[in-house]
GUSEBA-404753 format. One record per residue: residue in three letters; x, y, z of N, C-alpha, C in turn. Coordinates in steps of 0.1 Angstrom, whole numbers, plus 5000, padded with zeros to 4 digits. Layout:
<sites>
ALAXYZXYZXYZ;...
</sites>
This chain:
<sites>
MET283147955218283947895228285247975229;THR285448045240286748115242287748025247;SER289048055244290147965248290748005261;ARG291047915269291847935281293247925278;LYS294148005285295548005282296147885290;LEU296247775283296747645289297847585282;ASN298247655270299347595262300647675264;VAL301747605266303047655266303747605253;LEU303947695244304447665230305947685229;VAL306647575225308047575224308347575209;TYR308947675204309347675189310347575186;ASN310147495176311147385172311347385157;GLY311147505151311247515136312647555132;THR312747615120314047655114314847735124;GLY316147695125317047765134317347705147;THR316447615152316547555165317547435164;THR318147395175318847275176318047165184;VAL318247045180317446935187317646935202;GLU318946955206319246945220318547055228;SER318647185222317947295229316447275231;VAL315847225220314447205221314047095231;LYS314846985231314646875241314846925255;HIS315847005258316047055271314947145276;ALA314547235267313447325271312147255274;ILE311747165265310547085267310547005280;TYR311746935282311846855294311746935306;SER312447045308312447125320311047195322;LEU310447245312309147315313308047215317;ARG308147095311307146995315307246955330;ARG308446945334308646905348308147015358;LEU308247135354307947245363306447295361;LEU305847265350304547325347303447225346;SER303747095345302746985345302146975359;PRO300846945360299846935349299047055346;ASN299647175350298847295349298747345334;TYR299747305326299847355313300247235304;ALA299847245291300347155281301547215274;VAL302647155275303947205268304047135254;ILE303947215244303747165230304747225221;PRO305547145213306447195203305647245191;VAL306047365185305347415173306347465163;THR306047455150306847495140306547645136;ASP307347695126307147825121305747835114;THR305447715107304147715100302947735110;VAL303047675121301947695131301947835136;LEU303047895138303048035143302548135132;LEU302748095120302348185109300848165105;LYS300348035106299048005100297947965110;GLU298347935122297347885132296947995142;PRO295747985147295348085157295748045171;TRP297048045173297647985186297548085197;ALA297548215195297748315205296648305216;PRO295348295213294348295224294548195235;SER295048075232295247975242296647965247;CYS297548055243298948045247299248125260;ALA299748045270300148115282301648165281;LEU302448095273303848135272304348085259;LEU305148165252305848135239307348125242;VAL307948015239309347995242310147975230;PHE311248055229312248035218313547985224;PRO313947865221315047795227316347835219;GLY317447765222318747795216318847745202;GLY319847795195320047755181320747865174;ALA320247905162320848025155319748115151;ASP319748235156318548325154318448375140;LEU319448355132319248395118318248305111;GLY318148185115317148095110315748135114;TYR315648185127314348235131313948355122;CYS314948445120314648565112314148525097;ARG314848425092314548385078313148345076;VAL312548275086311148225084310048315090;LEU310448395100309448475108309548625106;ASN310548675100310548825098309348865090;GLY308848985094307649035087306448985094;GLN305648895088304348855093304448775106;GLY305448685107305548605119305848685131;ASN306848775130307248865141306148955145;SER305349005135304249085138303249015146;ILE302948885143302048805151302548785165;ILE303848755167304448735180304448865188;SER304848975182304849105189303449145194;GLN302449125185301049155189300649065200;TYR300948945200300648855211301148895224;VAL302448935225303048975237302449115241;ARG302349205232301849345236300449335241;ARG299649235237298349225242298149145255;GLY299349115261299249045274299948905274;GLY300548865263301248745262302648745269;LYS303248625270304548615277305448535268;TYR306748585268307748525259309048495268;PHE309548375265310848335272311848295262;GLY312948365261313948345251315248295257;PHE315748175253316948115258318048135248;CYS319148195251320348205242319948265229;ALA319848185218319448235205318148305206;GLY317248245214315848305215315948445222;ALA317048465230317248595236317748695227;TYR318848655219319348745208318148785199;TYR317348695196316148715187315148815193;GLY315048825206314148915213314649055215;CYS315849075211316449215214316349295201;LYS316549425203316449525192317649505183;ARG318849465189320049455180320849335185;CYS321349255176322249145179323649165174;GLU324649145183326049155179326649025184;PHE327048935175327648805179328948785172;GLU329948755180331348725175331848825165;VAL331648955169332149065161333649055159;GLY334049065146335449055143335848915139;ASN335048815143335348675139334548645126;ARG335148675115334448675102333648555099;PRO334048425101333248315098331948305106;MET331948365118330848345127330048475130;GLU330648595125330048725129328648735124;VAL327748785134326348815131326148955137;ILE325749055129325449185133324149235126;GLY323249285134322049335127320849365137;SER319849435132318749465140317749345140;ARG316849345150315849245151314549305153;GLU313549245148312149305147311449305160;LEU311549195168310749195181311149305190;ALA312349325193312849435201312249435215;PHE311949325221311449325235312449395244;PHE313749355243314749435250315149545240;PRO315049675244315249785234316649825232;GLY317549725234319049755232319749635225;THR321049625228321849525222322149405231;CYS322049285225322549165231323849135224;ARG324949135232326349115227326948985232;GLY327448905223328048785227329048735216;GLY329548605218329348535230330048595242;ALA329348595253329848655265331248595269;PHE331448465266332648395268333148335255;LYS334348345252334848295239334848145239;GLY334948085226335047945225333947875218;PHE332847945215331647885210331847835196;GLN331347715193331347645180330047595178;TYR329447615166328147565162328147405163;ASN327047355167326947205168328047135175;SER328547195186329647145194329447185208;GLU330047095217330147125231331447185236;ARG332347215226333647255230333647395236;GLY332647475233332647605239331747615251;ALA331247505255330347495267331047515280;ARG330447575290331047595303329947615313;ALA330247595326329347625337329647765342;VAL328647855341328947995346328048025358;GLN328548115366327848155377327148295374;ILE325948305378325248435377324748475390;ASN324848605393324448665406322948715404;VAL322048665412320648685411320348815419;LYS319548905412319049025419317748995426;LYS317948955439316748895446315648995448;GLU315949125448314949225450313949225438;THR314349175426313449175415312449055415;PHE312548965425311648855427310848865439;LYS310548985444309648995456308348935453;GLY307848855463306548795462306548665454;VAL307748625449307848505440308248385449;GLY308848405460309348295468310848305470;VAL311348195475312748185478313548165466;VAL314548255463315448245452316848245457;PRO317748175450319148165454319848295451;GLU320948325457321748445454322648415442;VAL323148295441324048265430323548135424;VAL323548125410323148015403324247975393;THR324447845393325447785383324647735371;SER324947775359324047745348324947705336;TYR324447615328325047575315325147705306;PHE326247715299326347835290327047785277;ASN326547835265327247795253326847895242;GLY327548015242327448115232326448225235;GLY325848235246324848335249325548475251;GLY324648575252325148715252324848785265;ALA325248905265324948995277324149115271;PHE323249165280322349265276322949405280;VAL323349475270324149595272323249715276;ASP323749785287323049895292321549865296;ALA321349755302320049705306319449795317;ASN320349865324319849945335319550095331;ASP319450115318319050245313317650285319;PRO317550395326316250435333315150455323;HIS315450485310314450515300313850385295;ASN314350265299313850145294313050075305;ASP311950005302311149935312311749795313;VAL312949785319313649655319314249635334;GLU314149515339314749475351315849375349;ILE316949395355318049295354317749185365;LEU317549065361317248955370318448885375;ALA319548885367320848825371321948885362;SER323148885368324348935361325348825361;TYR326248825351327348735351328348765362;HIS328848655369329748675380331148695375;ASP331548625365332948635360333148745349;LYS334348785347334648885337334348835323;LEU333748915315333248875302334348895291;ASP334248825280335148845269334648945259;VAL333549015262332949125254332549235264;ASP332349355258331849465266330349445269;GLY330049405281328649375284327949495291;GLY328549615291328049725298328349715313;ALA327849815320328249825334327749715343;GLU326649655339326049545348326349405343;ASN326849385331327049245326325749165328;ALA324649225323323349155326323249025318;ALA322948915326322848785320321348745317;VAL320448795325319048765324318248895326;VAL317348925317316549055319315049025318;TYR314249105324312749105323312349235317;CYS311649215306311149335298309649345298;ARG309149465302307749485301307449535287;VAL306449465280306149495266304649515265;GLY304249645264302749665264302149605276;GLN301149525274300449455285301149325289;GLY302149285281302749155283304249175288;ALA304949065287306349065293307148955286;ALA308548985287309448885281310648865291;ILE311148745292312348725299313348665289;LEU314548725289315548685279316748645287;THR317448535284318548485292319648445282;GLY320948485285322048445278322448295282;PRO322548265295322848125299321648035296;HIS321747915299320747815297320247755310;PRO319447825318318947765331317947645328;GLU317547625316316647515313317447385310;PHE318747395309319547275307319847195320;ALA319247075321319446995333320746905331;PRO321546905341322846825339322646675337;ALA321446625342321146485340321046455325;ASN320746555317320546525302321746565294;LEU322846595300324046625293324846495292;SER325246455280326046335277327446355279;PRO328246265285329646275286330346295273;HIS331346385273332246405261333646385266;HIS334146265265335446235271336546295262;ASP336246345250337246405241337346555244;ILE336546605253336646755256337146775270;ASP338246835271338846855284337946935293;GLY337746885305336946965315335446935314;TYR335046855305333546845303332946765315;THR333746665320333246585331333046675343;GLU334046765345333946865356332846965354;LEU332547005342331447085339330147025344;ILE329946895340328646825345328646825360;ALA329746785366329746775381329446915387;SER329947015382329647155387328147185386;LEU327547155375326147185373325347095382;GLN325746965384324946875393325046935407;ALA326146985411326247035425325347145428;GLY325047225418324147345420322847335413;ASP322447205411321247195403319947245410;SER319847225423318647265430318447415429;ASP319547495429319447635428319047675413;ARG319547605404319147625390317647605388;VAL317047505394315647475393314847585400;SER315347625412314647735419314547865411;PHE315747895405315748015397314848005385;LEU314747895378313947885366312447885371;LYS312147825382310747835387310447985390;ALA311348055396311048195399310848285387;CYS311648255376311448325363310048295357;LEU309648165358308248135353307148195361;THR307348195374306348265383306248415380;LYS307448475378307448625375306748645362;LEU306748555353305948565340304448535342;GLY304048505354302648485357302148345355;LEU303048245354302648105352302548045366;GLU301647945367301447865379302347745379;VAL303447755387304447655387304147545397;SER304347425394304147315403305047325415;GLN304547295427305347315439306447215439;GLU306247095434307246995433307446955418;SER308646945414308946915400308346775397;SER307646775385306946655381307946565374;GLY308446465381309346365375308646275365;VAL309446225356308946135346308945995353;PRO307845925355307945795362308645685354;SER309145595361309845475355308745385349;LEU309145315338308145225332307845115342;SER306545075342306144965351305944835343;ARG305744725350305344605342304044615336;LEU303844545325302444535319301844405324;HIS300544415327299844295333298844245323;LEU299044125317298144075307297143975314;SER295844005313294843925319293643905310;SER292643825314291443805306290243785315;ILE289043815310287843795318287743655323;VAL288243565315288343425319289843395319;SER290443385331291943385332292643275324;SER292043165323292643055315292743085300;ASN291943185296292043225281293343295278;VAL294043345288295343405286296343305279;ASP296243175284297043075278296743045264;ASP295443055260295043045246295643155237;LEU295643275243296143395236297643375234;LEU298343335244299843315243300143205233;TYR299343105232299543005222299443055208;SER298543155206298343215193299543305189;TRP300343345199301543425197302843335195;GLU302643205195303843115195304843145185;GLU304443185173305443205162306243335163;ILE305743425172306543555174307243555187;ILE307143445195307943435207309243365205;SER310343425210311643355209312043315223;LYS312743205225313243165238314743175238;GLU315143245249316543275251316943255265;ASP317843165268318243125281317043095290;GLY316143025285314942985292313943085294;GLU314143205289313143315290312543345277;GLU311243395277310543415265310443565261;TYR310743595248310743735244309943755231;ILE309343865229308843915216309644035212;ARG310444005201311244115196310544175184;ALA309744285187308944345177309644465171;GLU309044535162309644635154310144755162;HIS309344795172309644915180310144875194;ASP309544775200309844735214310244585215;THR310944555226311144415230310344385242;PHE309644275242308744245254309344115260;HIS309444115273309843995280308643935287;LEU308243815284307043745290307543675303;GLU306743705314307143635326305843605334;LYS306043495342304843455351304943535364;PRO303743545370303743625383304743565394;GLU304843435393305743365404307243375401;THR307543415388309043415385309543555382;ARG308743655385309243785381310143855390;TRP310543785401311443845411312843795410;SER313243755398314643705396315643805400;MET316643775408317543875413318443915402;SER318843825393319643875382318943975373;GLU317643955371316844045363316744175370;LEU316544175383316344295391317744375390;LYS318844305392320144375392320344445378;GLY319944375368320144435354319344565352;THR318244585360317444705358317944825366;LEU318844805375319344915383320045015375;PRO319845145377320545255370321945265373;ARG322745295363324245315365324645455361;ASN325645505367326245635363326945615350;GLU326545705340327145685327328645715326;ILE329045795335330545825335331345725343;THR330845685355331645595363331345455362;GLY330045425357329545285356329045235369;GLU329145315380328745265393327145265394;LEU326645175403325245175405324845305412;THR323645365408323145485414321845455420;THR321345555428319945545433319145665429;PRO317845655429317045765424317245895432;SER317745885444317946005452319246075450;SER320146015441321446075439321446185430;SER320346225424320246345415318946415417;THR318946545415317646615416316846605403;GLU317446555393316846545380316746405375;GLN315846375366315846245358316146285344;ALA317046195338317446225324316446185314;LEU316546245302315746205291316046065288;ILE315045985284315245845283314845795269;ASP315645715263315245645250314445525254;TYR313145535254312345415259312345295250;THR312845315237312845195228313945105232;THR314945145240316045065245315644985257;ILE314545015263314144945276313244825273;ILE313544715278312744595276311444605284;LYS310344595277309044595284308644465289;ARG308344455302308044325309306544305309;ILE306144195304304644155305304544035314;THR303744065325303443955334302143895330;THR302143765327300943695321300143625333;HIS298943665334298143615346297143505340;GLU297543385341296843275335295943195345;SER296043225357295243155367294343245375;ALA294643375376293843465384294143615379;TRP293143705382293443845378294543895387;PRO295244005383296244065391295744105405;GLU296544075415296244115428296244275430;ALA295444325439295444465441296744525444;LYS297644455451298944515455299844515443;ALA299544435433300344445420299944555412;THR298744595412298244705404297344795413;PRO297944875422297144945432296345055426;TYR296645105414295845215408294845165398;PHE294645035396293644975387293144845393;ASN291844845395291244725401290644635390;HIS291344525387290844435377289544375380;HIS289244345392287944285396286844385393;ALA287044515396286044615393285844635378;PHE286944625370286844635355286044515350;TYR286444395353285744275347284344265352;SER284044295364282744295369281844395362;SER282344515360281644615353281344575338;LEU282344515332282144465319281044365318;ARG280944275327279844185327278444255329;GLU278444345338277244415341276744495329;TYR277644575323277144655311276744565299;ARG277344445298276944355288275544305289;GLN275044315302273544285304272644385297;ILE273244515296272444625290272744625275;ASP274044625272274444635258274644485253;THR273544425249273544285246274244245234;ASP274544335225275444305214276944305217;ALA277244345229278644345233278944215239;GLU279944145233280244005237281743985240;GLU282544055233284044015234284944125237;TRP284644255233285644355235285944385250;GLY287244385253287644395267287844265274;ASP287644155266287944025272289444005276;TYR290244065267291744075270292144215273;LEU292844225285293244365289294744355293;MET295544455288296944465292297044605299;TYR297344605312297444725320298844755324;GLY299244875324300544915330300345045338;GLU300845055350300745175358301445285351;ALA302645265345303345365337303945305325;LEU303445345314304045295301304245405292;THR304845375280305245485271303945545265;SER303245465257302045515250301145385247;THR299945385251299045275247298945255232;ASN298945365225298845355210300145305204;THR301345355209302645315204302845165206;ILE302545115218302844975221302044885211;LEU300944925206300244845196300644875182;GLU300445005178300545045164302045025159;LYS303045055167304445055163305044915163;ASN304344815169304844685170303944585162;PHE304044595149303144525140303244365142;LYS304344325146304444175148303544135159;LEU303344215169302444185180301044215176;LEU300844335170299544375166298844275157;SER299544215148298944125138298343995145;LYS298743975157298243855165297043885174;LEU296644015174295644055185294244045179;PRO293244005188291844005184291244135185;SER290144165178289344285181288944295195;GLY289044415200288644435214289844425224;PHE290944375219292144365228292444515232;THR292644535245292744675250293944685259;VAL294644795257295744835265295344965273;THR295544965286295245085294296345115304;ALA296345235309297445275317296945385327;THR297745395338297445505347298145635343;THR299445615338300245725333300945685321;GLN301045785311301845765299303045855300;VAL304145815297305345905297305645955283;ALA305045895273305245945259303945935252;GLY302845995258301545985252301546055238;ARG300746005229300746055215299446135213;GLY299546245206298346325201298446345186;ARG297746435181297746465167299146505162;GLY299446485150300746515145301846455152;THR302846535157303946475164303946505179;ASN302746555184302646595198302846475207;VAL303746495217304046395227304046455241;TRP303446385251303446445264303246345275;VAL303546385287303246295299301846305303;SER301046195302299646205306299546185321;PRO298946275328298846265343297946155348;ALA298246115360297346015367295946085368;GLY294846005367293546055368292846065354;SER293746045344293146035330292745895327;LEU291645875320291345745314292145735301;ILE293045635301293945615289293745475284;MET293345465271293145325266293345325251;SER293745215246293845185231293245055229;THR292445045219291744915215291944885201;VAL292144755198292344695185291044665178;ILE290844715166289644675158290144625145;ASN289844495142290144435129289044455120;HIS289144555111288044595102288244525089;PRO287244445085287344365072287644455060;GLY288644415052289044495041288044505030;HIS287144395028286144405018285044495021;LEU285044545034283944645038284444785038;ALA285744805034286344935035285545045027;VAL284945005016284245105007282845135013;SER282145025017280745045022280745085036;ARG281745055044281845085058283245155060;PRO283345285055284645355056285245355070;ILE286545345071287145345084287045475091;VAL286945585084286845715090285745725100;PHE284645645098283545655107283745595120;ILE284845515122285145445134285445555145;GLN286145665141286345765151285045835156;TYR284145845147282845905150282045815160;LEU282145675157281445585166282045595180;ALA283445605180284045615193283645735201;ALA283545845194283145975200281745955206;VAL280845895199279445875204279545785215;ALA280345675214280345575225280845635238;ILE281845725237282345785249281345875256;VAL280645965248279646045254278445965260;GLN278045865252276945775257277345705270;ALA278545655270279045585282279045675294;ILE279445795292279545895303278045915308;LYS277145945299275845985303274945865308;THR275345745305274645625310275545545320;TYR276545615325277445545335276645485346;ASP275645565351274745515361273545615362;LYS272645595370271445685371271845825376;GLY271345925369271646065373272746125365;TYR273446055357274546105349274246165336;ASP272946145332272546175318272546325315;GLU272546415325272446555323273846625323;LEU274946545324276246605324276546675311;PRO277046795312277246875299278546835292;VAL278446715285279546665277279046655263;ARG279946705254279546705240280646665231;LEU280346655218281346615208281746745200;LYS283046755197283446855187284046785175;TRP283546815164284046745151285546775149;PRO286246675145285846535142285846435153;ASN286746455163286946345173287346395187;ASP286946515191287246565204286046555214;ILE286346545227285246545237285346675245;TYR284346755246284246885253283246875264;ALA283546965274282646975285282447115289;ARG281247155294281047295299282047325310;ASP282747435310283747475319283047505332;PRO283247435343282647465356282947605361;GLN284147655357284547795361284047905353;ASN283547865341282947965332281947895323;PRO280747875329279647795322279247835308;SER279647955304279347995290280247935280;THR281247865284282247815275282347665276;TYR282947595266283247455266284747435265;VAL285347335272286747315272286947165268;LYS288047135262288346995258288746915270;ILE288146795271288446705282288946565277;GLY288846545264289246425258289446425243;GLY290046315238290246305224290446165219;ILE290446145206290546015200291646025190;LEU292545925190293545905180293445775173;SER293245775160293045655153294145625143;ASN294845515143295845475133295445335128;CYS295845305115295545175110296645125101;VAL296744995100297544925090296744815083;TYR297144775071296444675064297244545064;SER296644435067297344305068296344195066;SER296644105057295843975056294343995054;GLY294044095046292644115043291844205053;SER292544255063291844345073292644475075;TYR291944575079292544695084292644685099;GLN293744685104293944675119293944825124;VAL292844855131292744995136293144995151;VAL294045085154294345105169293645235172;LEU292745225181291845345185292245385199;GLY292945495200293345555213292345655218;ILE292145645231291145735238291745785250;GLY291645915252292145975265291046075270;ILE290746065283289646145289290146195303;ASN290046325305290246375319289146325328;THR289346235336288346175344288346225358;THR289446215365289546265379290546375381;ASN291346395370292446495371291846635366;GLY291946735374291446865371292246955362;ARG293446915359294346995351294746915339;PRO295046985327295147135326293747205323;THR292747135320291447205317290447175329;THR289647065327288747025338288546875336;SER287746815344287546675344286146635346;LEU285846505343284446455345283946475359;ASP284846445369284446455383284046605387;ALA284746695380284446845383283046875378;LEU282446805370281146835364280046775373;LEU280346685383279346615390278746705401;PRO277346695402276746755414277046675427;PRO276946735438277446665451276846525454;HIS275646505449274946375452275346255444;LEU276146285433276646175425278046125428;ALA278245995428279545945431280545975420;PRO281845995424282946015414283045895404;PHE283545925393283745825383284845725387;ARG284645605384285745505386286245475372;ILE287545485370288145465357287845325351;GLU287945225360287745085356286345075350;LYS285345125357283945115353283645185340;LEU284245305339283945385327284645325315;THR285845265317286545195306285745085301;ALA285145005310284344895306283144935298;HIS282545045303281245095296281545145282;ILE282745215281283145265267283245145258;LEU283845035263284044925254282744855250;THR281844845259280544785255279744875246;ARG279745005248279045095239279745095225;LEU281045095225281845095212281544965204;GLU281644855211281344725204279944725199;THR279044775206277644775202277444855189;LEU277944975190277845075178278645015166;TYR279744955168280544905157279844785151;ARG279244695158278444585152277344635144;ALA276644745149275544805141276044865128;PHE277244925129277844985117278244875107;ILE278744765111279144655102277844595096;ARG276844585103275544525098274944615087;SER274844745090274044835081274744955076;GLY276044985080276645105076276345215085;PHE276745335081276545455089275045505087;THR274145445094272745465091272245595096;ARG271045625093270445755098270445755114;ASP270145635120270145625134271545665140;LEU272645605134273945635139274345775136;GLU273945825125274145965121273546065132;HIS272246035135271546125144272046105158;SER272645985162273245965175274446065176;TYR275146085165276246175165275846315166;TYR274746355159274246495159273646525173;ASP273146425180272546445193273546495203;GLU274746465201275846495211276746605206;TRP276646655194277746745190277446885192;LEU278446975191278347115194277947205183;HIS277947145171277947235159276647255151;GLY275547205157274247215150273947355146;ARG273747385133273447515127274447625130;GLN275647585133276747685136277147745123;VAL277347875124277847955112279347975113;VAL280047945102281447955102281848045090;THR283148095090283648165079284748085072;LEU284548065059285547995051286548085046;GLU287648105053288648205051289348185037;ALA289548065033290248035021289348075009;GLU288148095011287148125000286748275001;GLY287648355006287448495006286448545017;GLY286248465028285348505038283948465036;VAL283748365028282348315026281848255039;ARG280548295042279948235054279148115050;ALA279148015060278447895057277947835070;ARG276747765069276147705081276347555081;ILE276847505092277047355093275747285094;VAL275547185086274247115085274446965088;GLY275746915089275846775092277246725087;ILE277346595086278546535080278146455068;THR279046445058278746365046278846215049;THR277946145043277846005046278745915038;ASP279545975029280545895022281845885029;TRP282446005032283746005039283746085052;GLY282546125057282546185070283046325072;MET283046395060283446535061282346625066;LEU282746745071281746835076281046895065;LYS279646895065278846945054278247085058;ALA278447185049277947315053277347375040;GLU276247455043275647525032276047675031;GLU276447725019276847855018275747955020;LEU276048065027275048165030275348295022;GLY274348355018274448485011273948605019;ARG273348695012272848815019271848775030;ASP271848835041270948815052270948665057;ASP272148605054272348465058271348365052;LYS270948395040270048305033270848205025;PRO270548075024271247975017271348015002;THR272547994996272748024982272447904973;GLY272347784980272147654972273447584970;LYS274547644974275847584972276247514985;MET276747384984277147314996278647284996;TRP279247285007280647265009280947145018;ALA282047065015282446965024283747005030;LEU283847005043285047055050285746945057;GLN287046935055287846835061288946895069;SER289046855082290046905091291446855087;ASP292446945089293846895087294246815099;GLU293446805109293646725121294946765129;ASN295446885127296546935135296347085138;SER295147125138294847265140294547305154;PHE294947425159294547465172293047495172;ASP292447525161291047555160290547505147;PHE289547405147289247345135288547435125;PHE288147555129287547655119288647705110;ARG289947685114291047725106291647595100;GLY292347605089293047495084292147385078;LEU290947425073290047335067290247325052;VAL290347205047290447175033289047165027;LYS288747245017287447245011287247184998;ARG286147134995285747094982284247114981;LYS283847144969282347164966281647034965;ILE280447024970279646904968278846914955;
</sites>
């Protein structure tokens, strides 16, 4: 399986600042979603993971580049350099730009801050000298300013419309000295407009494009990735309010310039910036509407009443319970209107070209409880509850062991994360029955393995289901197998969605990913879905929150189920597929509870997976070759037989366990002998 270059990796390891990383990820996701997945990575990932084959762009944000040198000099920089020289792309902002030059000269003569020395990457074959403007202080905004840069429009031919002058945030960046040397394969993309406080050479180059082997790098002293909407007021710093106002006035030009830079690096930029949607109401319903009242009664001890309103103040979020007929309270609506943080005045969404980073934990989540009827179509235009519950009933006629899962559904058009709403709010989770499901059209803080967070685009099937697994069965029915049951349930639900869908090329990748044959390159498989399982123990049960995400109708960033369909088959309906996944999952789980991970369940997993008889190399064992033969029936690890000369079995067996945070599960495997 060859990798497609769909990842934009933003370094967030040693040397970076939190603010610089946040600004870079925020702006890149707005401009590149849904074409690419923008993912933060540490120095450990760059050193030990096979990240390069799937990386479209490597980004080094602001911070202190000596920290980058400390952890990446030698092996790390060799990997990065090789990636770029073989066709990769690098974008360095401020410290990331100093780091990408052959020589760094920073605050020369200022002993406490002076940094002078060579750098290994040397994408720009000269010196980056700074700070271009004096006043920089580490971990402070006191040296920040809005600077103007003059764009060399001729360097962006074929890229689209670019502004002549851009106003950009600046805090300690450098100038690229003698960037116009004809012996260097370098283009100056923009120059500083104002006189510098250092010798920046004849051109005072602020942003440069460097050809490096088959690849390229853009290095910038200013911060065009800093959106003014995400800058907090600093009333103790003279002129900072004016700095923000100046950046806001020229923000559209900043965005256009950043788009042009990304396009010049060969990335496919979204024509319109992908804004982060506002959180919507959550709609709580049941297959029998009156049962919602019973569920609310079971929540009685966690509901508090304040000024006649009902709230659940859980560990991570606060939920406000409201009836459909009372949710248009004018005082409530007024309280939700955005205000300018500086003036306190009410604002409108059109008053800024950007949306700021949001702390979603501070926003009250509103749950509309539907106790007499399912939500009307106009209340949930992107999810038809009638279609969901009707499909649930129909599939239960086939999956006769499925009786309860999906009976309660909480849907939000835009929410933080279906997993977070359940798993991080234990006070609520502890009151939920098995099969309680949260689903969404869009997630603004979707969770993946490790600390990965992203905006999930519309067209994805997004759901999380609660499974209360009896504690006394934890040894004979290990929780680890629930993710395997879920993987089988997803593939089976897709292939039995309706007549004619059974030949769709959808498979499992161990331990819990869903892959499909790439319609653009049928010899390869690409990821279209995954499973995230979390659990807590309470009152004799393990409460499992099982999150599922599948590219259903959205074609980016990889492919989708709809893209696999022949012309005569109808597109997938997310409501119907969600219902079928639930009935298949409940059926498989009940069989698991009755008899454990039986031969039948084991072979159901093997029937759908990609790895039968696959030969892998165990790198930590000196390159030993092994053939995958199955999974262990105790803890679900990958089972492989060691191969000797002529690939004949040696008789030694290995159990392989994924670290569950690898770009490639053939790397990062923890081994033990069987």
